[in-house]
C-alpha positions, -999 to +999 in steps of 0.1 A: +001-003-002+009+037-008+011+043+033+009+026+063+008+041+101+020+018+128+020+026+164+031-003+190+015-016+221+045-028+241+041-045+274+069-049+302+082-083+281+086-060+249+115-037+251+117-036+216+093-032+186+112-043+150+094-031+116+109-040+081+099-009+051+088-028+021+112-040-006+118-023-030+113+013-023+089+035-042+092+069-044+063+089-031+053+059+000+050+069+038+048+046+063+044+058+098+058+047+131+048+059+168+049+040+208+013+051+222+005+067+246+025+059+278+042+028+263+082+032+258+092+002+239+118+010+222+110+013+177+134+002+156+124+005+112+145-022+095+154-005+056+149-042+036+169-057+016+191-039-002+170-011+009+191+027+029+175+048+051+184+083+053+185+097+083+200+138+092+215+131+052+236+099+064+229+069+049+227+035+070+243+002+057+224-014+033+195-031+048+203-013+079+177+002+102+167+032+127+160+030+158+142+053+190+149+052+219+132+038+247+108+072+252+069+073+254+053+089+221+081+081+201+074+093+159+085+093+125+081+086+089+094+068+061+090+081+024+105+064-004+127+084-024+139+058-050+142+020-058+167+017-034+159+045-005+140+062+019+144+089+040+134+090+073+113+126+091+120+120+133+094+137+146+097+128+182+121+115+203+156+104+199+163+083+169+197+068+156+210+049+127+232+013+121+267+027+111+264+028+074+276+041+037 
């Protein structure tokens, strides 16, 4: 689909939620991720096979990821740029990426 919104609802036993973006990336497609109210699980967004994620102008590794610290209210969106790249727009929280190229 062209857009998706995913709100995590972690419990104490689920400290991290993993999501994988569709492969290949498609220009203009958007996917947003968030922690629900009072929920503090780590959000990890995986790029999918052969995709890169641009966070703050630096690319992740191929099939890399971005992740938010475990804080309630984290929110960010990935937007397809072309067949192998997503631009990640963090709106709330502290987001990092894996060491990439």
